[in-house]
C-alpha positions as CSV (number, residue, x, y, z in Angstrom):
1,M,6.3,40.5,-18.3
2,S,5.9,44.3,-18.6
3,T,2.6,46.0,-18.0
4,H,4.0,49.2,-19.4
5,T,2.6,50.0,-22.9
6,L,4.7,52.3,-25.1
7,P,3.2,55.3,-26.8
8,T,1.7,54.6,-30.3
9,P,2.0,57.9,-32.0
10,D,-0.2,59.1,-34.8
11,A,1.9,61.1,-37.4
12,D,-0.2,64.3,-37.2
13,R,-0.5,64.3,-33.4
14,T,3.3,63.6,-33.2
15,S,3.9,66.6,-35.4
16,R,1.8,68.8,-33.1
17,L,3.7,67.4,-30.0
18,R,7.0,68.2,-31.7
19,E,5.9,71.8,-32.4
20,A,4.8,72.2,-28.8
21,L,8.2,71.1,-27.5
22,Q,10.0,73.5,-29.9
23,S,7.6,76.3,-29.0
24,A,8.4,75.9,-25.3
25,A,12.2,75.7,-26.0
26,F,12.3,72.1,-24.7
27,T,15.5,71.7,-26.6
28,A,19.1,71.0,-25.7
29,D,19.9,74.7,-25.7
30,G,16.7,75.7,-23.9
31,L,17.4,73.1,-21.2
32,L,20.9,74.4,-20.6
33,D,19.6,78.0,-20.4
34,L,16.9,77.0,-17.9
35,L,18.9,74.8,-15.6
36,G,22.3,76.3,-15.8
37,A,25.5,74.3,-16.3
38,P,25.7,72.7,-12.8
39,A,22.1,71.4,-12.7
40,Y,22.4,70.3,-16.4
41,A,25.6,68.3,-15.5
42,A,24.0,66.9,-12.4
43,L,21.2,65.3,-14.5
44,A,23.9,63.3,-16.4
45,R,24.9,61.9,-13.0
46,S,21.3,60.9,-12.2
47,E,21.1,63.7,-9.7
48,T,17.7,65.5,-10.0
49,V,17.6,67.8,-7.0
50,P,19.3,70.8,-8.7
51,A,17.0,70.5,-11.7
52,L,13.9,70.3,-9.3
53,R,15.0,73.5,-7.7
54,A,15.5,75.2,-11.1
55,T,11.9,74.2,-12.2
56,R,9.7,75.5,-9.4
57,G,8.1,78.1,-11.7
58,D,5.1,77.6,-13.9
59,S,6.6,78.2,-17.4
60,S,5.9,75.7,-20.1
61,L,9.5,74.7,-20.3
62,E,9.6,74.0,-16.5
63,T,6.5,72.0,-16.8
64,L,8.0,69.8,-19.6
65,V,11.2,69.3,-17.7
66,R,9.3,68.1,-14.6
67,L,7.1,65.8,-16.7
68,F,9.5,64.2,-19.1
69,L,12.9,64.3,-17.2
70,L,12.1,64.5,-13.5
71,Q,9.1,62.0,-13.4
72,A,6.9,64.5,-11.6
73,T,3.1,64.7,-11.9
74,V,1.7,68.1,-12.9
75,P,-1.8,69.5,-12.8
76,Y,-3.8,68.9,-15.9
77,E,-4.3,72.6,-16.6
78,R,-0.7,73.4,-16.2
79,A,0.2,70.6,-18.7
80,L,-2.5,72.0,-21.1
81,A,-0.6,75.3,-21.3
82,A,2.4,73.5,-22.6
83,L,1.2,70.5,-24.6
84,P,-1.7,69.2,-26.7
85,V,-2.7,67.1,-23.7
86,E,-5.6,65.3,-25.4
87,D,-3.3,64.2,-28.2
88,C,-0.6,63.1,-25.8
89,V,-3.1,61.1,-23.7
90,A,-4.6,59.5,-26.8
91,D,-1.2,58.3,-28.1
92,G,0.1,57.3,-24.6
93,W,2.8,60.0,-24.0
94,L,0.9,61.1,-20.9
95,V,-1.3,59.2,-18.4
96,L,-4.2,60.8,-16.5
97,H,-4.3,60.6,-12.7
98,G,-7.5,62.5,-11.6
99,D,-6.8,66.1,-12.2
100,E,-3.1,65.5,-12.8
101,V,-1.0,63.9,-15.6
102,R,2.3,62.1,-15.7
103,A,4.6,61.1,-18.5
104,S,4.8,57.4,-19.5
105,V,8.3,57.7,-20.9
106,D,11.4,60.0,-20.6
107,V,12.0,62.4,-23.4
108,R,15.4,64.0,-23.5
109,P,16.2,67.0,-25.7
110,Y,19.3,66.3,-27.8
111,G,21.0,68.6,-30.2
112,G,21.9,67.3,-33.7
113,P,25.3,67.9,-35.4
114,E,23.9,70.7,-37.5
115,G,21.8,72.4,-34.8
116,Q,18.8,70.1,-35.2
117,D,16.4,69.8,-32.3
118,W,15.9,66.1,-31.5
119,W,14.4,64.1,-28.7
120,I,15.6,60.7,-27.4
121,V,12.8,58.6,-25.8
122,S,13.7,56.0,-23.1
123,D,12.3,54.3,-20.0
124,L,11.3,56.5,-17.1
125,G,14.4,57.3,-15.0
126,C,16.7,56.3,-17.8
127,A,16.9,59.5,-19.9
128,V,20.2,60.3,-18.1
129,G,22.6,58.2,-16.2
130,G,22.4,54.5,-15.9
131,A,20.0,51.9,-14.6
132,G,21.2,52.7,-11.1
133,G,19.3,56.0,-11.4
134,I,15.9,54.3,-11.1
135,G,16.7,52.5,-7.8
136,A,17.5,48.9,-6.9
137,G,15.2,46.0,-7.3
138,T,13.9,43.8,-10.1
139,T,11.3,46.3,-11.2
140,G,11.8,50.1,-11.6
141,V,9.4,52.9,-11.5
142,T,8.4,52.1,-15.0
143,G,6.7,48.8,-14.0
144,V,9.1,47.0,-16.5
145,D,11.2,44.0,-15.9
146,R,14.5,45.8,-15.0
147,S,16.5,43.5,-17.3
148,Q,14.7,44.9,-20.3
149,L,15.2,48.6,-19.5
150,V,16.1,50.9,-22.4
151,L,18.4,53.8,-21.6
152,G,18.6,57.2,-23.2
153,V,21.5,59.4,-23.9
154,G,24.9,58.6,-22.3
155,G,28.5,59.3,-22.8
156,A,29.1,56.2,-24.8
157,S,26.2,57.1,-27.2
158,T,27.6,60.6,-27.9
159,T,31.2,59.3,-28.2
160,L,30.2,56.8,-30.9
161,A,28.1,59.4,-32.7
162,G,31.1,61.7,-32.7
163,I,33.6,59.3,-34.1
164,T,31.3,57.9,-36.9
165,V,32.2,58.7,-40.5
166,R,29.4,60.9,-41.9
167,T,29.7,60.6,-45.6
168,P,26.5,60.0,-47.6
169,V,25.7,56.3,-48.0
170,A,23.0,54.1,-49.4
171,R,22.6,51.6,-46.5
172,A,23.4,51.9,-42.8
173,L,23.0,49.4,-40.0
174,D,22.6,50.4,-36.3
175,L,23.2,47.1,-34.6
176,G,21.9,47.1,-31.0
177,T,20.0,50.3,-31.5
178,G,18.7,50.8,-28.0
179,S,16.7,54.1,-27.9
180,G,17.7,54.8,-31.5
181,I,20.4,57.5,-31.1
182,Q,22.8,56.1,-33.8
183,A,19.9,55.4,-36.1
184,L,18.8,59.0,-35.8
185,H,22.2,60.2,-36.7
186,A,22.5,57.8,-39.6
187,A,19.2,58.9,-41.0
188,Q,20.7,62.2,-41.9
189,H,23.2,60.8,-44.4
190,A,21.9,57.3,-45.3
191,T,19.2,56.6,-47.8
192,R,18.1,53.5,-45.8
193,V,18.7,52.8,-42.2
194,T,18.2,49.3,-40.6
195,A,18.2,49.1,-36.8
196,T,18.3,45.9,-34.9
197,D,18.1,44.9,-31.2
198,V,17.6,41.7,-29.2
199,N,15.2,43.6,-27.0
200,P,11.8,44.3,-28.7
201,R,11.1,47.2,-26.3
202,A,14.2,48.9,-27.6
203,L,12.9,48.7,-31.2
204,G,9.7,50.4,-29.9
205,F,11.7,53.2,-28.3
206,A,13.8,53.7,-31.4
207,R,10.6,54.1,-33.4
208,L,9.5,56.8,-31.0
209,T,12.8,58.6,-31.1
210,L,12.8,58.8,-34.8
211,A,9.2,59.8,-35.1
212,L,9.3,62.5,-32.4
213,S,12.5,63.9,-33.9
214,G,11.0,64.1,-37.4
215,A,13.4,61.6,-38.9
216,P,12.5,59.0,-41.6
217,A,11.4,55.6,-40.2
218,A,14.0,52.9,-40.0
219,D,13.7,49.2,-40.9
220,L,13.4,47.8,-37.4
221,R,14.4,44.1,-36.9
222,E,14.6,42.0,-33.8
223,G,17.5,39.6,-33.2
224,S,21.1,39.2,-31.9
225,L,24.3,40.3,-33.6
226,Y,24.1,39.9,-37.4
227,D,21.2,37.3,-37.3
228,P,18.5,39.8,-38.5
229,V,20.4,40.8,-41.7
230,A,21.3,38.8,-44.8
231,D,24.8,38.4,-46.1
232,D,24.0,40.0,-49.4
233,E,22.6,43.3,-48.0
234,G,26.0,45.0,-48.1
235,F,25.9,47.9,-45.7
236,D,28.1,50.9,-46.3
237,L,28.1,51.7,-42.6
238,I,27.6,49.5,-39.5
239,V,27.6,51.3,-36.2
240,S,27.1,49.6,-32.8
241,N,27.1,50.6,-29.2
242,P,26.7,47.0,-28.2
243,P,26.2,45.5,-24.7
244,F,29.9,45.2,-24.3
245,V,30.2,44.9,-20.5
246,I,32.3,41.9,-19.6
247,S,30.1,40.4,-16.8
248,P,29.4,37.0,-15.3
249,G,25.8,37.0,-16.5
250,A,23.2,38.7,-18.5
251,R,21.2,40.7,-15.9
252,L,20.7,43.9,-17.9
253,T,20.1,43.5,-21.6
254,Y,21.2,47.1,-22.5
255,R,24.8,46.3,-21.2
256,D,25.3,42.6,-20.7
257,G,25.6,40.6,-23.9
258,G,25.3,37.2,-22.3
259,M,28.5,35.9,-24.0
260,G,31.7,34.9,-22.1
261,G,34.4,37.5,-21.7
262,D,34.7,39.8,-24.7
263,D,33.3,37.3,-27.1
264,L,30.4,39.5,-28.2
265,C,32.7,42.3,-29.3
266,R,35.0,39.8,-31.0
267,A,32.0,38.3,-32.9
268,L,30.9,41.7,-34.0
269,V,34.3,42.5,-35.5
270,Q,35.0,39.1,-37.0
271,G,31.6,38.8,-38.6
272,S,31.5,42.3,-40.1
273,A,33.2,41.6,-43.4
274,D,30.3,39.4,-44.5
275,H,27.9,42.3,-44.1
276,L,30.0,45.3,-45.4
277,A,29.9,46.6,-48.9
278,D,33.3,47.3,-50.5
279,G,34.7,50.4,-48.8
280,G,32.2,50.2,-46.0
281,Y,32.9,51.0,-42.4
282,L,32.2,49.2,-39.1
283,Q,32.4,51.5,-36.1
284,L,31.8,50.3,-32.5
285,L,32.6,50.9,-28.9
286,A,34.1,47.9,-27.1
287,N,35.5,46.4,-23.9
288,W,38.3,43.9,-24.1
289,Q,40.2,41.8,-21.6
290,H,43.9,42.1,-20.9
291,I,44.8,38.5,-20.5
292,E,47.9,37.5,-18.5
293,G,50.8,36.7,-20.8
294,E,49.2,38.1,-23.9
295,D,49.7,41.5,-25.7
296,W,46.3,43.1,-25.9
297,R,47.3,44.7,-29.2
298,E,48.1,41.4,-30.8
299,R,45.0,39.8,-29.4
300,L,42.7,42.5,-30.9
301,A,44.5,42.6,-34.2
302,S,43.7,38.8,-34.5
303,W,40.0,39.7,-34.5
304,V,40.2,41.7,-37.7
305,P,38.8,39.8,-40.7
306,A,40.9,39.4,-43.9
307,G,40.6,42.2,-46.4
308,C,39.8,44.9,-43.8
309,D,41.9,47.8,-42.5
310,A,41.4,48.5,-38.8
311,W,42.1,51.3,-36.3
312,I,41.7,50.2,-32.7
313,V,42.2,52.9,-30.1
314,Q,42.3,52.0,-26.4
315,R,41.0,55.1,-24.4
316,E,41.0,53.7,-20.9
317,V,42.1,50.7,-18.8
318,Q,40.7,49.6,-15.4
319,D,41.9,46.8,-13.2
320,V,39.3,44.1,-12.7
321,A,38.3,45.4,-9.2
322,Q,37.6,48.9,-10.5
323,Y,35.7,47.5,-13.5
324,A,33.4,45.3,-11.3
325,E,32.7,48.2,-9.0
326,L,31.8,50.5,-11.9
327,W,29.1,48.2,-13.3
328,L,27.8,47.0,-9.9
329,R,27.2,50.7,-9.2
330,D,25.6,51.2,-12.6
331,A,23.1,48.5,-11.7
332,G,22.4,50.1,-8.3
333,D,23.7,47.1,-6.4
334,H,25.6,49.3,-3.9
335,R,22.3,50.6,-2.7
336,G,21.0,47.2,-1.8
337,D,21.9,44.5,0.8
338,P,25.7,44.7,1.6
339,A,26.0,40.9,1.7
340,E,24.3,40.5,-1.7
341,Y,26.5,43.2,-3.1
342,A,29.7,41.5,-1.7
343,A,28.5,38.2,-3.2
344,R,28.0,39.6,-6.6
345,Y,31.3,41.4,-6.5
346,D,33.0,38.1,-5.6
347,V,31.3,36.4,-8.6
348,W,32.7,39.1,-10.9
349,L,36.2,38.5,-9.6
350,D,35.9,34.7,-9.9
351,E,35.0,35.1,-13.5
352,F,38.0,37.3,-14.3
353,E,40.3,35.0,-12.4
354,A,39.0,32.0,-14.4
355,R,39.8,33.8,-17.6
356,K,43.2,35.1,-16.4
357,A,42.0,38.6,-17.1
358,R,44.0,41.2,-15.1
359,A,42.4,44.4,-16.6
360,V,39.8,45.6,-19.0
361,G,40.3,48.1,-21.9
362,F,37.7,50.4,-23.3
363,G,37.9,52.1,-26.7
364,W,36.9,52.4,-30.3
365,I,37.2,49.9,-33.1
366,T,36.9,51.1,-36.7
367,L,37.2,48.7,-39.7
368,R,37.0,49.5,-43.4
369,K,36.5,46.8,-46.0
370,S,39.4,47.8,-48.2
371,G,40.0,44.4,-49.9
372,A,43.7,45.1,-49.5
373,D,46.2,42.2,-49.7
374,R,48.3,44.0,-47.1
375,P,45.7,45.5,-44.7
376,S,46.6,48.2,-42.3
377,V,45.9,47.2,-38.8
378,I,46.8,49.8,-36.2
379,T,46.2,49.2,-32.4
380,E,47.3,52.0,-30.1
381,E,46.7,53.4,-26.7
382,W,45.5,57.1,-26.6
383,P,44.1,58.2,-23.3
384,Y,44.5,61.9,-24.0
385,P,41.9,64.5,-24.8
386,V,40.6,64.6,-28.4
387,E,38.4,67.0,-30.3
388,Q,35.0,65.7,-31.2
389,P,33.5,65.2,-33.7
390,L,36.2,62.9,-35.1
391,G,34.4,61.4,-38.0
392,T,36.4,63.4,-40.6
393,S,39.6,62.5,-38.8
394,V,38.7,58.8,-38.9
395,R,38.0,58.9,-42.6
396,S,41.2,60.7,-43.3
397,H,43.2,58.1,-41.3
398,F,42.0,55.4,-43.7
399,E,42.6,57.5,-46.8
400,R,46.2,58.0,-45.5
401,Q,46.6,54.3,-45.2
402,D,45.6,53.9,-48.8
403,F,48.2,56.4,-49.9
404,L,51.0,54.9,-47.9
405,R,50.2,51.4,-49.0
406,S,50.3,52.4,-52.7
407,T,53.3,54.7,-52.5
408,D,56.8,53.3,-52.5
409,D,59.8,55.4,-51.3
410,A,60.7,56.7,-54.7
411,A,57.1,58.0,-55.3
412,L,57.1,59.3,-51.7
413,L,60.1,61.5,-52.4
414,A,58.6,62.7,-55.7
415,G,55.4,63.6,-53.9
416,R,54.3,66.9,-52.3
417,F,53.0,67.4,-48.8
418,R,51.3,70.1,-46.8
419,L,51.6,70.6,-43.1
420,A,48.2,69.9,-41.5
421,G,46.2,72.7,-40.1
422,E,46.9,74.0,-36.5
423,V,50.1,72.1,-36.0
424,V,52.6,73.9,-33.8
425,Q,56.2,73.3,-33.0
426,E,57.6,73.2,-29.5
427,Q,61.3,73.2,-28.6
428,V,62.2,71.5,-25.4
429,G,65.5,72.1,-23.6
430,L,67.2,73.9,-20.8
431,P,66.8,77.7,-20.6
432,G,69.6,79.5,-22.3
433,A,70.8,76.4,-24.2
434,E,72.0,77.0,-27.7
435,D,70.1,74.1,-29.2
436,P,66.9,72.4,-28.0
437,E,67.1,68.9,-26.6
438,H,64.3,67.9,-28.9
439,V,61.6,69.3,-31.1
440,V,57.9,68.3,-30.8
441,L,55.2,68.8,-33.3
442,R,51.7,69.1,-31.8
443,Q,48.3,69.0,-33.3
444,N,45.6,71.2,-31.9
445,R,42.8,69.5,-33.7
446,G,41.4,66.0,-34.1
447,M,43.4,63.4,-32.1
448,R,45.7,66.2,-30.8
449,R,48.8,64.1,-31.2
450,A,52.3,65.1,-30.4
451,T,55.4,63.5,-31.9
452,R,59.1,64.1,-31.3
453,V,61.2,64.9,-34.4
454,D,64.8,65.7,-35.1
455,T,65.9,69.0,-36.6
456,V,65.7,67.5,-40.1
457,G,62.1,66.4,-39.5
458,A,61.2,69.8,-38.0
459,G,62.7,71.6,-41.0
460,F,61.1,69.3,-43.4
461,A,57.6,69.7,-41.9
462,G,58.0,73.5,-41.7
463,V,58.7,73.8,-45.4
464,C,55.9,71.5,-46.6
465,D,53.2,73.8,-48.2
466,G,52.5,71.6,-51.2
467,T,54.6,73.5,-53.7
468,M,57.9,71.4,-53.5
469,T,58.6,67.7,-53.8
470,A,59.8,65.9,-50.7
471,G,63.0,65.0,-52.4
472,R,63.9,68.6,-53.3
473,I,63.2,69.7,-49.7
474,L,65.6,67.1,-48.4
475,D,68.2,68.1,-50.9
476,A,68.0,71.7,-49.7
477,I,68.2,70.6,-46.1
478,A,71.2,68.4,-46.8
479,Q,72.9,71.4,-48.3
480,L,72.1,73.5,-45.2
481,V,73.3,70.9,-42.6
482,G,76.3,69.6,-44.7
483,E,75.0,66.1,-45.1
484,D,75.2,63.8,-48.1
485,P,71.8,64.3,-49.9
486,V,71.8,60.6,-51.0
487,L,72.1,59.4,-47.5
488,L,69.5,61.8,-46.2
489,R,67.0,60.6,-49.0
490,D,67.7,57.0,-48.0
491,R,67.0,57.5,-44.2
492,T,64.1,59.9,-44.3
493,P,61.1,58.2,-46.0
494,E,60.3,56.2,-42.8
495,S,60.0,59.5,-40.9
496,I,57.9,61.0,-43.6
497,R,55.6,58.0,-43.5
498,L,55.1,58.3,-39.8
499,L,54.2,62.0,-40.1
500,V,51.7,61.1,-42.8
501,E,50.2,58.2,-40.9
502,Q,49.7,60.3,-37.8
503,G,48.1,63.2,-39.7
504,F,50.9,65.8,-39.4
505,L,51.4,65.9,-43.2
506,D,48.7,65.7,-45.8
507,P,49.6,64.3,-49.3
508,V,48.9,66.8,-52.1
509,T,47.4,64.9,-55.0
510,D,47.0,67.9,-57.2
511,P,49.6,70.6,-56.4
512,G,48.3,72.8,-59.2
513,A,49.5,73.2,-62.8
514,G,52.6,75.4,-63.1
515,A,53.2,75.8,-59.4
516,L,56.6,77.4,-58.8
517,E,58.9,75.7,-56.3
518,R,60.4,77.8,-53.6
519,D,64.1,77.5,-52.6
520,P,64.1,76.6,-48.9
521,T,67.8,77.5,-48.6
522,R,66.9,81.2,-48.9
523,E,64.4,80.8,-45.9
524,A,66.8,79.2,-43.5
């Protein structure tokens, strides 16, 4: 069992520590300014040499970086110039070693979405990168059983924070809170935040993260999956960066869920409806198996509980060998005995072979408890760059599903639409050709989608500014191209629905009293 004791901060002393960190510019912006982009990026790869070189001076900021991020001891007097050292020793943030001090935990500056200065607290060596950053073996430099390590900020954490819907809610649940990053975000827009984890050390770190960042305390509960919460609590938002790694065991609690294959992610999705309030969202990151002979889209769609809309986005796919190598390196196994590494690699491949898994997908799963008789379940592959944060785009996606579900073709043609912001049109064809081979509409925001349209679709989208009904626009286009307007009205609603579903067109629910309709035939 661990001999490492977490800090137990007093509220007043924590406030003084926070003020000292801010005063020294130990913030996300201050860190970037001090280190420069290359050294800052190297830290995210668990490479500390560039940062050590950049902190050879004696400023307060350099002292804090060496203490809390680089695991260096510093002279007591030097620490005293940057921190209320007596407070930090009393609460356990710092440990005395003769005339030097060292940090007991990693503290990583982290910028909030509205410019807040926050700090994420984690195990030593785990503020950046993975567990591999602390070296191989059962016990790391923290003196903690390595299987119970709590990591700090990573790419998965920031991805989930960016896609989460940020509307004000009464109750939010951070399931598998780790160092408390998602709970910290949720505390900004939820009246009450509940955070759970199977690892009690993680709950302690989440408490520290919230306290040091000046956020309200969360209701912290120990347990697996939905066990710590009651069915009648009804959360408006459930977020989870779960231990989704598909592994042949449960070596590292922060990543290995201990369930076979992708069963843990499936259980999270299938059980969500019992814990969501009406209209509530579940948002999580997940890995899923690509099983031989099965369509991964159909397989994941089958996870979605009744009465829930879902949007499942696959961002990346790796073959099973690549996947095993990634997580063996995350654990630092590649630095150990080659024979042991090969044996562990072999076990991973045996597990995948037994499950007929040929690849592993990674992506986002968002559910909304709509109560719809005909839920919208969309599974898609989108490996292209997106613009974060995407929370507003995620919410708009589900609002568009509501609109399309409740709007028949007649109402669609009677409705008005507006071209979404920053959509551009590209014409693709041979140089000098009279007409383009095809026309592409491209978004420069959000998901940054591109879709091919015909000349009617391009003309329709170009005229949509919310002042004319879809039907009248089509009638005008029919007149221009010499097509029967009735036939054009009959064949176009499906195309309009696709443009709405993908976010190229926004329905206008209140076009404005007395709005005058333009005549598009005069603008051709």
